C-alpha positions as CSV (number, residue, x, y, z in Angstrom):
1,X,-159.2,-14.3,-19.6
2,X,-162.5,-15.1,-21.2
3,X,-163.9,-13.2,-24.2
4,X,-166.5,-11.5,-22.0
5,X,-163.8,-10.5,-19.4
6,X,-161.7,-8.9,-22.2
7,X,-164.7,-7.1,-23.5
8,X,-165.4,-5.6,-20.1
9,X,-161.8,-4.7,-19.7
10,X,-161.9,-2.8,-23.0
11,X,-165.0,-0.9,-21.6
12,X,-162.9,0.1,-18.6
13,X,-160.3,1.7,-20.8
14,X,-162.8,4.2,-22.0
15,X,-164.6,4.9,-18.7
16,X,-163.4,7.0,-15.8
17,X,-162.8,6.0,-12.2
18,X,-165.9,5.0,-10.3
19,X,-166.7,3.7,-6.8
20,X,-165.6,0.3,-8.0
21,X,-162.7,1.1,-10.3
22,X,-159.6,3.3,-10.0
23,X,-158.7,3.7,-13.6
24,X,-155.1,4.8,-13.4
25,X,-154.6,3.8,-17.1
26,X,-157.1,6.4,-18.2
27,X,-155.5,9.0,-15.9
28,X,-152.2,8.3,-17.5
29,X,-153.6,8.6,-21.0
30,X,-155.3,11.9,-20.2
31,X,-152.7,13.5,-17.9
32,X,-149.4,11.6,-18.4
33,X,-148.0,14.6,-20.3
34,X,-148.5,16.9,-17.3
35,X,-145.7,17.4,-14.8
36,X,-148.0,17.2,-11.8
37,X,-149.0,13.6,-12.8
38,X,-145.3,12.5,-12.6
39,X,-144.3,14.6,-9.6
40,X,-147.2,13.5,-7.3
41,X,-148.2,9.9,-8.4
42,X,-150.4,7.5,-6.5
43,X,-147.7,4.8,-7.0
44,X,-144.0,5.1,-7.4
45,X,-143.9,2.0,-9.5
46,X,-144.7,2.9,-13.1
47,X,-146.6,-0.3,-13.9
48,X,-148.9,0.2,-10.9
49,X,-149.4,3.8,-11.7
50,X,-150.8,2.8,-15.1
51,X,-152.9,-0.1,-13.8
52,X,-156.6,-0.7,-13.3
53,X,-157.6,-1.3,-9.6
54,X,-161.0,-2.8,-8.9
55,X,-163.1,-3.8,-5.9
56,X,-163.7,-7.4,-7.1
57,X,-166.4,-9.8,-5.8
58,X,-164.6,-13.1,-5.3
59,X,-165.9,-16.1,-7.2
60,X,-166.1,-19.5,-5.6
61,X,-162.8,-20.6,-7.1
62,X,-161.1,-17.4,-5.9
63,X,-162.0,-17.6,-2.2
64,X,-159.1,-19.9,-1.4
65,X,-156.7,-17.4,-2.8
66,X,-156.7,-15.8,0.7
67,X,-155.8,-17.1,4.1
68,X,-158.9,-15.5,5.7
69,X,-162.4,-15.7,4.2
70,X,-163.6,-12.5,2.5
71,X,-166.2,-11.6,-0.2
72,X,-164.6,-8.6,-1.8
73,X,-160.9,-8.1,-2.7
74,X,-158.8,-5.4,-4.3
75,X,-157.8,-6.6,-7.7
76,X,-154.8,-5.0,-9.5
77,X,-154.8,-5.5,-13.3
78,X,-151.7,-4.8,-15.4
79,X,-152.7,-4.5,-19.1
80,X,-150.5,-6.5,-21.5
81,X,-151.0,-3.7,-24.1
82,X,-152.1,-0.3,-22.7
83,X,-153.3,0.7,-26.1
84,X,-155.4,-2.4,-26.7
85,X,-157.0,-3.9,-23.7
86,X,-158.5,-6.7,-25.8
87,X,-155.1,-8.3,-25.4
88,X,-156.0,-8.8,-21.8
89,X,-153.7,-8.4,-18.8
90,X,-152.1,-10.0,-15.7
91,X,-153.7,-9.5,-12.3
92,X,-153.2,-10.1,-8.6
93,X,-155.2,-9.6,-5.4
94,X,-153.9,-7.4,-2.6
95,X,-153.3,-9.6,0.4
96,X,-153.6,-12.9,-1.5
97,X,-151.6,-16.0,-0.5
98,X,-147.8,-15.4,-1.0
99,X,-148.6,-11.8,-1.6
100,X,-145.2,-10.4,-0.7
101,X,-143.4,-13.0,-2.9
102,X,-145.7,-12.2,-5.8
103,X,-145.1,-8.4,-5.5
104,X,-141.4,-9.0,-5.2
105,X,-141.2,-11.1,-8.3
106,X,-143.7,-9.0,-10.4
107,X,-142.5,-5.5,-9.4
108,X,-139.4,-5.9,-7.3
109,X,-141.1,-4.4,-4.3
110,X,-140.1,-5.2,-0.7
111,X,-142.7,-5.4,2.1
112,X,-141.6,-2.0,3.3
113,X,-141.9,-0.2,-0.1
114,X,-144.3,2.8,0.0
115,X,-146.4,1.3,-2.8
116,X,-147.2,-1.7,-0.6
117,X,-148.5,0.7,2.1
118,X,-150.6,2.5,-0.6
119,X,-152.1,-0.8,-1.8
120,X,-153.0,-1.7,1.9
121,X,-154.7,1.7,2.3
122,X,-156.8,1.0,-0.8
123,X,-157.7,-2.5,0.4
124,X,-159.1,-1.1,3.7
125,X,-161.7,1.0,1.9
126,X,-165.1,-0.5,1.1
127,X,-165.1,1.3,-2.2
128,X,-162.9,3.3,-4.5
129,X,-165.1,6.4,-4.5
130,X,-162.8,9.2,-5.5
131,X,-163.6,11.5,-2.6
132,X,-163.1,8.8,0.1
133,X,-160.0,7.5,-1.8
134,X,-158.4,10.9,-1.7
135,X,-159.1,11.3,2.0
136,X,-157.8,7.8,2.8
137,X,-154.6,8.3,1.0
138,X,-153.9,11.6,2.5
139,X,-154.7,10.2,5.9
140,X,-152.0,7.6,5.2
141,X,-149.5,10.2,4.1
142,X,-149.9,9.8,0.4
143,X,-150.9,13.0,-1.4
144,X,-151.4,12.4,-5.2
145,X,-152.0,15.2,-7.7
146,X,-155.6,16.2,-8.1
147,X,-155.7,14.8,-11.7
148,X,-155.9,11.3,-10.1
149,X,-159.4,12.0,-8.7
150,X,-162.5,12.9,-10.7
151,X,-163.7,15.5,-8.2
152,X,-164.6,18.9,-9.5
153,X,-164.2,22.2,-7.5
154,X,-168.0,22.6,-7.7
155,X,-168.5,19.2,-6.1
156,X,-166.1,20.1,-3.3
157,X,-167.9,23.4,-2.7
158,X,-171.3,21.7,-2.6
159,X,-169.9,19.0,-0.2
160,X,-168.6,21.8,2.1
161,X,-171.9,23.6,2.1
162,X,-173.7,20.3,2.9
163,X,-171.4,19.6,5.8
164,X,-171.9,23.1,7.2
165,X,-175.6,22.6,7.2
166,X,-175.3,19.1,8.8
167,X,-173.0,20.2,11.7
168,X,-174.7,23.5,12.4
169,X,-176.6,22.0,15.4
170,X,-173.3,21.1,17.0
171,X,-172.1,24.7,16.7
172,X,-175.4,26.0,17.9
173,X,-175.1,23.8,21.0
174,X,-171.8,25.4,21.8
175,X,-172.4,29.0,20.8
176,X,-176.1,29.5,20.6
177,X,-178.0,30.6,17.4
178,X,-176.3,33.9,16.9
179,X,-174.6,35.4,13.9
180,X,-171.1,34.3,15.1
181,X,-172.2,30.7,14.8
182,X,-172.4,31.1,11.0
183,X,-168.6,31.7,10.8
184,X,-168.0,29.1,13.4
185,X,-170.0,26.5,11.4
186,X,-167.8,27.2,8.4
187,X,-164.6,26.8,10.5
188,X,-165.8,23.6,12.1
189,X,-166.7,22.2,8.7
190,X,-163.3,23.0,7.4
191,X,-161.7,21.2,10.4
192,X,-163.8,18.1,9.9
193,X,-162.9,18.0,6.2
194,X,-159.2,18.7,6.8
195,X,-156.7,15.9,6.6
196,X,-156.1,15.8,10.4
197,X,-159.2,17.2,12.1
198,X,-157.8,16.0,15.5
199,X,-155.3,18.9,15.3
200,X,-158.1,21.4,16.0
201,X,-160.8,19.3,17.8
202,X,-159.2,18.1,21.0
203,X,-162.2,19.4,23.0
204,X,-164.6,17.1,21.3
205,X,-162.3,14.1,21.7
206,X,-162.1,14.9,25.4
207,X,-165.8,15.2,25.7
208,X,-166.3,11.9,24.0
209,X,-163.5,10.2,26.1
210,X,-161.9,8.5,23.1
211,X,-158.3,7.4,22.6
212,X,-156.5,9.2,19.8
213,X,-156.6,6.3,17.4
214,X,-160.3,5.6,18.1
215,X,-161.1,9.2,17.6
216,X,-159.1,9.5,14.3
217,X,-160.8,6.4,12.9
218,X,-164.2,7.6,14.1
219,X,-163.8,11.1,12.6
220,X,-162.7,9.6,9.2
221,X,-165.9,7.4,9.2
222,X,-168.0,10.4,10.3
223,X,-166.6,12.3,7.3
224,X,-167.5,9.3,5.2
225,X,-171.1,9.2,6.5
226,X,-171.5,12.9,5.7
227,X,-170.2,12.3,2.2
228,X,-172.4,9.3,1.6
229,X,-175.4,11.2,2.9
230,X,-174.6,13.9,0.4
231,X,-174.2,11.4,-2.4
232,X,-177.4,9.6,-1.7
233,X,-179.5,12.8,-2.0
234,X,-178.7,12.8,-5.8
235,X,-177.9,9.2,-6.3
236,X,-181.3,8.0,-5.2
237,X,-183.1,9.7,-8.1
238,X,-180.7,8.3,-10.7
239,X,-180.8,4.8,-9.1
240,X,-184.6,4.7,-9.3
241,X,-184.3,5.8,-12.9
242,X,-182.0,2.9,-13.6
243,X,-184.4,0.5,-11.8
244,X,-187.2,1.6,-14.1
245,X,-184.9,1.4,-17.2
246,X,-184.0,-2.2,-16.3
247,X,-187.6,-3.2,-16.7
248,X,-187.8,-1.8,-20.2
249,X,-184.3,-2.2,-21.8
250,X,-184.3,-4.6,-24.8
251,X,-181.3,-6.4,-26.4
252,X,-180.6,-6.2,-30.1
253,X,-180.7,-9.3,-32.2
254,X,-182.4,-12.6,-31.8
255,X,-183.3,-13.8,-28.3
256,X,-183.9,-17.5,-27.6
257,X,-186.6,-18.7,-25.2
258,X,-184.2,-19.5,-22.3
259,X,-182.6,-16.1,-22.5
260,X,-185.9,-14.3,-22.6
261,X,-187.1,-16.2,-19.6
262,X,-184.0,-15.3,-17.6
263,X,-184.2,-11.7,-18.6
264,X,-187.8,-11.4,-17.5
265,X,-187.0,-12.9,-14.1
266,X,-183.8,-10.7,-13.9
267,X,-185.7,-7.5,-14.6
268,X,-188.0,-7.9,-11.7
269,X,-185.4,-9.1,-9.2
270,X,-182.8,-6.4,-10.1
271,X,-185.4,-3.6,-10.0
272,X,-186.5,-4.6,-6.5
273,X,-183.0,-5.0,-5.2
274,X,-181.9,-1.6,-6.4
275,X,-184.8,0.0,-4.6
276,X,-184.3,-2.0,-1.4
277,X,-180.5,-1.3,-1.3
278,X,-181.2,2.4,-1.5
279,X,-183.7,2.0,1.3
280,X,-181.2,0.0,3.4
281,X,-178.5,2.7,2.8
282,X,-181.0,5.3,4.1
283,X,-181.6,3.1,7.2
284,X,-177.9,2.9,7.8
285,X,-177.6,6.7,7.6
286,X,-180.5,7.0,10.0
287,X,-178.3,5.4,12.6
288,X,-175.9,8.3,12.3
289,X,-178.7,10.8,12.4
290,X,-180.0,9.3,15.6
291,X,-176.6,9.3,17.3
292,X,-175.8,12.9,16.2
293,X,-179.2,14.1,17.5
294,X,-178.3,12.4,20.8
295,X,-175.2,14.6,21.0
296,X,-176.8,17.9,19.8
297,X,-180.4,17.8,20.8
298,X,-180.5,15.5,23.9
299,X,-177.1,16.3,25.4
300,X,-176.2,12.7,25.4
301,X,-172.5,12.6,24.1
302,X,-172.3,8.9,25.1
303,X,-174.6,7.9,22.1
304,X,-172.3,9.7,19.6
305,X,-169.3,8.2,21.3
306,X,-170.7,4.7,20.8
307,X,-171.5,5.5,17.2
308,X,-167.9,6.6,16.5
309,X,-166.6,3.4,18.1
310,X,-168.9,1.3,15.9
311,X,-168.5,3.6,12.8
312,X,-165.8,1.6,11.0
313,X,-168.2,-1.4,10.7
314,X,-171.1,0.8,9.8
315,X,-169.0,2.7,7.3
316,X,-167.9,-0.6,5.6
317,X,-171.5,-1.7,5.4
318,X,-172.6,1.7,3.9
319,X,-169.7,1.6,1.5
320,X,-170.8,-1.8,0.2
321,X,-174.4,-0.6,-0.2
322,X,-173.7,2.7,-1.9
323,X,-170.7,1.3,-3.8
324,X,-172.9,-1.2,-5.5
325,X,-175.5,1.5,-6.4
326,X,-172.8,4.0,-7.6
327,X,-171.4,1.3,-9.8
328,X,-174.8,0.4,-11.3
329,X,-175.6,4.1,-12.0
330,X,-172.2,5.0,-13.4
331,X,-172.0,1.9,-15.6
332,X,-175.6,2.3,-16.9
333,X,-174.9,5.9,-17.7
334,X,-171.7,4.9,-19.6
335,X,-173.1,1.9,-21.5
336,X,-176.6,3.2,-22.3
337,X,-175.8,6.8,-23.0
338,X,-177.1,8.5,-26.2
339,X,-175.3,7.2,-29.2
340,X,-174.1,4.0,-27.6
341,X,-174.2,0.8,-29.6
342,X,-177.0,-1.7,-28.9
343,X,-176.6,-4.4,-26.3
344,X,-176.7,-8.0,-27.4
345,X,-178.6,-10.5,-25.2
346,X,-175.4,-12.2,-23.8
347,X,-174.0,-8.8,-22.7
348,X,-177.2,-7.7,-21.2
349,X,-177.4,-10.9,-19.1
350,X,-173.8,-10.3,-18.1
351,X,-174.7,-6.8,-17.0
352,X,-177.7,-8.0,-15.0
353,X,-175.7,-10.7,-13.3
354,X,-172.9,-8.3,-12.4
355,X,-175.4,-5.8,-10.9
356,X,-177.2,-8.6,-8.9
357,X,-173.9,-9.9,-7.6
358,X,-172.8,-6.5,-6.4
359,X,-176.1,-5.9,-4.6
360,X,-176.1,-9.3,-3.1
361,X,-172.5,-8.7,-1.7
362,X,-173.8,-5.5,-0.1
363,X,-176.6,-7.4,1.6
364,X,-174.2,-10.2,2.7
365,X,-171.9,-7.6,4.3
366,X,-174.5,-6.4,6.8
367,X,-172.9,-5.6,10.2
368,X,-173.7,-7.9,13.1
369,X,-173.3,-5.1,15.5
370,X,-176.2,-3.8,17.7
371,X,-176.4,-0.7,15.4
372,X,-177.4,-2.8,12.3
373,X,-180.5,-1.5,10.6
């Protein structure tokens, strides 16, 4: 590892999980003494359950690590010293060449081990956002303790209220705008947010003429769209604040001419890309709004059926977009909080480059489907 990589890894030790990072090391340090942490882990293998898992943008020299071309991979980092991350760590990519052999030699895991399935579930997600991560794991039969996810009860309640408001037109379509629909809206929202909504929503699947697997995938992505729409309502304000801060932040210490020129160019580019990525995410969400309106306002279930069939691609695109923005906002909040040490020019350039790369990956991951915004 380079010195800068080690420095960034040390930052990760102090920060919580984000859309880009699942910090199981931090969870262990904070909750490892609790029985729930041990009884309901994410991974059965102790080294994995104390690891750092990242959505990592592949560099040019890393692309050949995979049989199939991809831009983002799930990176598992095992620290050499859990108390001192400056010592660095070993890492591997989920699904890399000779993956099964590497996992067998490193952890003694066979291809059928439950932890291999869990890693595959994580790899299928566009981001490691705690809410979607929790839903994806439960969907795959893995039910970790709540301490593994940085989701508060108040956030869950606000999310539930938001979903009720969003799906009320669907209930009104079925029952009419009477008092009974209030309770029905709450019940339908609970079904959508449950681990297996298909257990209670067979009528909707029949109406949409979807096979069970298509329907389950679509409902999961529908849930993801609702969650991301809720996230964007608050994230947009913070993201615009970071975009403004990017144009004014100054490094400490001496800045040479070349670095000053790069930073001035980087400020403008990064500011514009943050704004544009937020706007692109809104356009992607508008695709869902249009399809849902076709179901509820125009009595055209076929449009929503087509949306659910296309939703995995759109969900991945939206995850890339908002995952990049969530990472920028959460890291900026962490690194530039009140009382934080000043940022030297080399580190500030690293931060700008990291942010730009994440936003560029989100743009490169645009879906080629006819729904693309």
